C-alpha positions in Angstrom: -27.2 -5.1 39.6 -30.1 -8.1 38.3 -28.1 -8.9 34.9 -28.9 -12.9 34.9 -29.8 -14.1 31.1 -33.3 -14.2 30.5 -35.9 -17.3 29.5 -37.9 -16.7 26.0 -40.9 -18.0 26.3 -41.9 -18.2 22.8 -40.0 -16.9 19.3 -42.4 -15.1 17.4 -41.9 -14.6 13.9 -40.7 -11.0 12.8 -40.7 -9.1 9.8 -39.9 -5.9 8.0 -40.5 -4.3 4.6 -37.9 -4.2 2.9 -38.9 -3.0 -0.8 -38.1 0.0 0.0 -34.0 -0.9 -0.1 -34.5 -3.0 -3.4 -32.4 -1.8 -5.7 -32.6 -4.9 -8.9 -28.7 -4.2 -9.6 -27.3 -5.3 -6.5 -30.0 -8.2 -6.2 -27.9 -11.4 -6.3 -29.0 -15.5 -6.4 -27.2 -17.7 -4.7 -26.9 -21.6 -5.4 -27.5 -24.1 -2.1 -24.8 -24.0 0.4 -22.7 -21.0 -1.7 -21.2 -18.7 1.1 -23.3 -15.1 1.4 -21.0 -12.0 1.7 -22.3 -9.3 2.9 -21.8 -6.2 0.6 -21.1 -3.0 3.0 -21.7 0.7 1.7 -19.2 2.0 4.3 -16.0 1.3 5.8 -17.3 1.5 9.5 -20.0 -0.8 8.3 -17.7 -3.3 7.4 -14.5 -2.7 10.1 -14.9 -5.6 12.7 -13.2 -4.1 15.3 -12.5 -1.1 17.6 -11.8 0.3 21.0 -13.2 4.0 22.2 -13.7 5.8 25.5 -16.1 8.9 26.1 -18.4 11.2 28.3 -22.3 10.6 27.7 -24.5 13.2 29.1 -28.1 12.3 29.6 -31.4 14.6 30.8 -32.9 13.6 33.9 -36.7 13.6 32.9 -37.5 13.0 36.3 -38.9 15.9 39.2 -35.6 16.5 40.9 -33.1 19.0 41.2 -30.6 17.8 39.3 -31.0 18.7 35.1 -28.4 16.2 34.0 -26.2 13.1 34.4 -22.9 11.8 32.6 -21.0 8.5 32.5 -17.9 7.1 31.1 -18.2 4.7 29.1 -15.8 2.2 27.5 -17.0 0.8 24.2 -15.8 -2.2 22.3 -16.7 -2.7 18.5 -15.9 -6.6 17.0 -17.6 -9.2 14.9 -17.0 -11.9 13.6 -19.8 -14.9 11.8 -21.2 -15.9 14.7 -21.8 -12.7 17.1 -21.1 -9.1 17.3 -19.9 -6.5 20.0 -21.0 -2.9 19.1 -20.9 -0.1 22.0 -23.5 -0.8 24.6 -25.6 -3.7 22.8 -24.4 -7.1 21.2 -25.6 -10.5 20.1 -24.8 -14.0 18.3 -26.0 -15.1 15.9 -29.0 -17.3 15.2 -30.2 -17.8 11.6 -28.5 -15.2 8.5 -28.2 -14.7 4.9 -26.7 -11.9 3.3 -29.4 -9.0 4.5 -31.2 -10.8 7.6 -29.9 -12.0 10.6 -31.8 -13.1 13.8 -30.2 -12.7 17.2 -29.5 -13.3 20.4 -29.5 -10.1 21.7 -28.1 -7.5 24.4 -28.5 -3.8 25.5 -27.9 -1.5 28.0 -30.5 0.2 29.8 -29.5 3.5 30.5 -31.6 5.2 33.5 -31.2 9.0 34.0 -31.5 9.9 37.3 -29.4 11.9 40.1 -25.6 10.9 40.7 -26.0 10.1 44.5 -29.1 7.6 43.7 -27.1 5.8 41.3 -25.3 3.3 43.2 -28.5 2.3 45.6 -30.6 2.2 42.8 -28.8 0.1 40.1 -31.8 0.3 38.2 -29.8 0.9 34.3 -28.7 -2.7 33.1 -28.0 -4.8 30.1 -31.4 -6.4 29.2 -31.7 -9.7 27.1 -34.3 -10.5 24.2 -34.6 -11.6 20.5 -33.9 -9.2 17.6 -34.4 -9.6 13.8 -31.9 -7.1 11.6 -32.0 -6.4 8.0 -29.0 -4.1 6.1 -29.1 -3.5 2.4 -26.1 -1.0 1.2 -26.2 2.0 3.5 -29.8 1.4 5.0 -30.2 -0.7 8.9 -33.0 -1.4 10.1 -34.3 -3.4 13.7 -36.4 -4.5 15.8 -36.5 -6.3 18.8 -38.3 -7.3 22.0 -36.6 -7.0 25.6 -37.2 -8.0 28.8 -35.8 -6.9 32.4 -34.4 -9.2 34.6 -37.6 -8.8 36.5 -39.7 -9.8 33.1 -41.1 -6.0 33.0 -41.2 -6.1 28.7 -40.3 -3.7 26.0 -39.3 -3.3 22.5 -38.0 -0.8 19.8 -37.9 -0.8 16.5 -34.9 1.4 14.8 -33.7 2.6 11.4 -30.6 4.1 10.3 -28.2 5.1 7.1 -25.0 5.2 7.0 -23.2 7.8 4.8 -19.4 7.9 4.7 -17.3 11.3 3.0 -13.5 11.2 2.8 -12.7 11.5 6.5 -16.6 11.7 8.2 -19.1 9.2 9.0 -22.5 10.4 9.9 -25.5 7.8 10.8 -28.8 9.8 11.6 -31.5 7.4 13.0 -35.0 7.1 14.3 -36.2 4.3 16.9 -39.3 3.9 18.8 -39.5 2.2 21.4 -43.0 0.6 23.1 -43.3 -0.5 26.5 -45.7 -2.2 28.7 -47.8 -0.8 31.5 -45.5 -2.5 34.3 -42.4 -1.8 32.8 -43.4 2.0 32.9 -45.1 1.7 36.5 -41.6 0.8 37.7 -39.4 2.9 35.8 -41.2 6.0 35.7 -44.0 5.8 38.2 -41.7 4.9 40.4 -43.4 1.7 42.3 -45.6 4.5 43.5 -48.2 5.3 40.3 -49.8 3.2 37.9 -50.0 4.6 34.5 -50.1 2.3 31.1 -47.6 1.4 28.4 -46.8 3.5 25.7 -44.5 4.7 23.0 -41.5 6.8 23.4 -40.0 8.6 20.3 -36.2 8.9 19.8 -34.1 10.4 16.8 -30.6 11.2 16.5 -27.2 11.2 14.9 -24.1 9.8 15.5 -20.6 11.1 14.0 -17.1 10.6 13.4 -14.1 11.7 12.8 -10.8 10.7 11.3 -8.2 12.7 12.7 -5.0 10.5 12.4 -4.1 7.0 11.7 -6.1 4.5 14.1 -7.7 8.0 16.2 -10.9 9.0 15.3 -12.8 11.4 17.6 -16.8 10.1 18.7 -20.3 12.0 18.9 -23.8 11.6 19.1 -26.6 13.5 19.5 -30.0 12.2 19.8 -33.5 13.4 21.6 -36.5 11.1 22.9 -39.9 11.8 23.3 -42.0 10.3 26.7 -45.9 9.6 25.8 -48.4 11.9 27.2 -49.5 9.7 30.6 -45.6 9.6 31.2 -45.3 13.4 31.5 -48.5 13.4 33.3 -47.2 11.3 36.6 -46.1 13.6 39.6 -42.9 11.9 39.2 -41.9 13.6 35.9 -41.1 17.2 34.7 -39.8 17.2 31.5 -41.4 15.3 28.3 -37.9 16.1 26.5 -35.0 14.0 27.2 -31.8 15.3 25.3 -28.8 13.0 25.1 -25.1 13.3 23.8 -21.6 11.5 23.8 -18.1 12.6 23.4 -14.8 10.7 23.3 -12.5 9.3 21.1 -11.5 5.7 19.5 -9.6 3.4 18.1 -10.3 1.7 14.6 -8.6 0.5 11.2 -7.1 3.3 9.4 -9.6 4.6 6.8 -6.7 6.2 5.3 -5.5 3.1 3.9 -7.1 2.8 0.5 -8.4 0.0 -1.0 -7.5 -1.4 -4.7 -9.4 0.1 -7.2 -12.7 -2.7 -7.9 -12.5 -4.0 -4.9 -15.6 -4.2 -3.0 -15.5 -5.2 1.4 -16.9 -8.1 2.6 -17.8 -9.5 5.9 -15.8 -12.4 4.7 -12.4 -10.6 4.9 -9.5 -10.9 7.4 -6.2 -9.7 7.5 -3.4 -12.6 5.8 -1.1 -13.8 7.7 2.2 -15.8 6.5 1.8 -19.5 6.3 2.6 -20.0 10.1 0.3 -17.8 11.3 -0.4 -17.0 15.3 -3.0 -14.7 14.8 -5.1 -16.7 17.5 -3.9 -17.9 20.9 -5.0 -19.9 24.4 -4.1 -18.2 27.5 -4.1 -20.6 30.8 -4.3 -18.9 34.4 -4.3 -19.1 38.4 -4.1 -16.1 40.0 -4.6 -15.1 43.4 -6.4 -11.9 45.4 -4.8 -8.8 46.7 -5.9 -6.2 49.2 -3.9 -4.1 47.7 -5.4 -1.1 44.9 -3.9 -0.9 41.5 -1.3 1.5 42.7 0.5 -0.4 45.2 0.7 -3.6 42.9 2.7 -1.4 40.3 4.9 -0.2 42.9 5.6 -3.4 44.8 3.4 -3.0 47.7 1.3 -5.6 47.1 -0.2 -7.1 50.6 -1.2 -10.5 50.8 -4.8 -11.6 51.0 -5.1 -13.6 54.7 -7.9 -15.8 52.9 -6.0 -16.6 50.3 -8.7 -16.3 47.7 -7.6 -18.1 44.0 -9.1 -18.0 40.3 -8.3 -19.8 37.5 -8.7 -18.7 34.3 -9.3 -19.1 30.5 -8.9 -17.0 27.6 -9.0 -17.1 23.7 -8.0 -14.3 21.7 -8.0 -13.3 18.1 -5.8 -11.1 16.3 -7.4 -7.8 15.0 -4.2 -5.7 13.6 -0.4 -6.2 13.9 -0.3 -2.7 14.0 -1.7 0.3 15.5 -0.3 3.9 14.6 1.9 1.9 12.3 3.5 0.7 15.8 4.4 -2.8 16.1 0.6 -3.1 18.3 -1.0 -6.3 18.1 -4.5 -6.3 19.1 -6.6 -9.2 20.0 -10.1 -9.6 20.8 -10.0 -11.8 24.0 -13.2 -13.2 25.4 -12.4 -15.1 28.8 -13.6 -17.7 31.8 -13.0 -17.4 35.4 -13.4 -19.1 38.0 -13.5 -18.3 41.7 -12.5 -21.1 44.2 -14.3 -21.1 47.5 -12.3 -20.3 50.5 -13.3 -20.0 54.0 -15.2 -16.7 53.2 -16.2 -17.2 50.1 -18.1 -20.3 47.8 -17.3 -20.9 44.1 -18.5 -17.9 41.6 -18.1 -17.5 37.7 -17.0 -14.4 35.9 -17.5 -13.3 32.4 -15.0 -11.3 30.7 -14.8 -9.8 27.4 -11.7 -7.4 26.6 -9.8 -6.2 23.8 -6.0 -6.2 24.3 -2.5 -4.8 23.0 1.0 -6.1 22.9 4.2 -4.7 22.8 6.7 -6.2 21.8 11.2 -6.2 22.6 14.2 -7.9 22.8 16.6 -7.7 25.5 17.7 -10.7 25.1 14.5 -13.4 24.9 11.8 -11.7 23.1 9.6 -9.4 26.3 6.1 -8.9 25.6 4.3 -5.5 27.7 -0.1 -6.5 27.3 -2.7 -3.8 28.2 -6.7 -4.7 28.2 -9.8 -3.0 28.5 -13.1 -4.5 28.4 -16.0 -5.8 30.9 -16.3 -8.4 33.4 -19.7 -9.7 34.9 -19.3 -11.6 38.3 -22.5 -14.3 39.4 -21.9 -13.2 42.7 -19.8 -10.1 44.0 -16.2 -12.0 45.4 -15.3 -11.4 49.0 -12.3 -9.0 48.3 -14.1 -7.0 46.5 -17.7 -7.0 48.9 -15.6 -6.0 51.8 -13.6 -3.0 49.8 -17.4 -1.8 49.2 -18.7 -2.7 52.6 -15.8 0.0 54.0 -15.7 2.5 51.6 -20.3 2.5 52.0 -21.0 1.1 48.4 -23.2 -1.0 47.0 -21.6 -3.7 44.7 -21.8 -3.7 41.4 -22.0 -7.3 39.5 -20.9 -5.4 36.4 -17.0 -3.8 36.4 -14.4 -2.2 34.1 -12.1 -5.3 33.3 -8.6 -4.7 33.1 -6.0 -5.9 32.8 -1.7 -5.8 32.7 1.3 -8.0 31.7 4.3 -9.1 30.8 5.5 -12.2 29.0 8.4 -13.5 28.1 9.1 -15.8 24.9 9.7 -19.4 25.9 11.4 -20.8 22.9 13.8 -17.7 22.8 14.9 -18.4 26.5 15.1 -22.1 26.1 16.2 -21.9 23.0 13.7 -24.3 21.7 11.7 -23.8 18.7 8.8 -26.5 19.5 8.0 -23.7 22.5 8.1 -20.5 20.1 4.1 -19.7 19.9 4.4 -20.3 24.1 5.1 -16.9 26.2 4.7 -17.3 29.9 4.2 -14.2 32.2 2.4 -12.4 34.7 -0.2 -10.3 35.1 -3.0 -8.0 37.1 -6.6 -9.2 37.4 -8.2 -5.6 37.5 -12.3 -5.0 38.4 -13.2 -0.9 39.2 -16.1 1.2 39.0 -14.0 4.3 37.1 -13.7 6.5 40.4 -17.8 6.9 40.8 -18.1 7.8 37.1 -19.8 5.5 35.7 -23.7 4.5 36.4 -23.2 1.5 34.3 -20.6 0.0 37.0 -23.2 1.4 39.8 -21.5 4.4 40.6 -18.6 2.8 42.7 -14.7 3.3 43.2 -12.7 0.8 43.9 -12.8 -2.8 43.1 -10.8 -5.8 43.1 -7.0 -7.5 42.1 -5.8 -10.8 41.5 -2.3 -11.1 40.8 -1.8 -14.2 38.4 0.8 -16.5 36.2 -0.1 -17.5 33.4 0.8 -19.4 29.9 0.1 -17.9 26.8 -0.2 -20.5 23.4 -0.3 -19.1 20.2 -1.3 -20.9 17.2 
């Protein structure tokens, strides 16, 4: 899968009419250098974290026997002053103020084809580009210029409205996708038929319902209309594509009411005690194993004969101290991993973004169980992973689901040293996999790779 970052050859001046959203009562002037406070209309917009899982169903527009394809998708939501992750899209702020943003931007592009063709094709991918975004109360609009890894260009403009009442959140949206001729020729003409560029129209609604505490139900329904030139291709037999999603997720408890007269700010955060330890750095070193996850968890681990190793550095920032009112801490944790060269592979890099949960208990000293869910991308497929894919007949995927399982002990408690109170030492499993062939986002593969690691984690 070709997911390498694309160079933007020129920055376009982007503008979007905002008069329709203007409200004199909400206009505020800011002194130079004064912090800009983003005021949102709904709790959903103001939330800065979430973790979800669900099933996406997409119609197949091609002239094949299958009518639809399903995908299991893990979704992460996180936002701070520098970047955001929102499901299958993410961005880093180049410039922003109260209502406007210019972002380096990526989002996942689905290509709905029959399941049996997705591993070999792997044409779905995260594409990169530049986004302008406008937010005014419940209204949000954005426009982006994108390109795939082979510089086939396309773009979109999107408008959506956020509505919230009680336990319900709804967001209707409309989107125009404009695509270049080479984009349409490759993805719809399958490089066999010439066609022109055009504009695809999409509209739909996303929904969320609060069940209890941090648990929510999620849903989405949308419809897209392909342009006439595409429909006339011999490869296409449907002009309309329907898309749906249903799942569940963990988000801040909307039942916790804010104080009267308060408003939600993008600068708001949980307040911790003076000796707050809501951030951490973790340094780990690990060894590959050909054993699968079940074998590792049942203490039946085999040794990698080529002794492939990795070293990783993870940062974490706390999202919440409780989940379902239990003392389960959640952290947003991106990481950088270096896979060392060996006699069977060269040096290669891996990037991870995840949300990790910790549960602390005491058996003498304090211990913690941890589990993380996220995404992992490697610059090249590792030997331990590539050999398994070859044995199973899969084409490897650089992007895979990421899991981390850990057990650590507090060093201050263990050595009765207050200077080490914020230090934890532990064992973890670094796991990449394709969710049992259930997701085209991960190349529709089964299996992956596992590394057993030892680490030190310092909270500050």
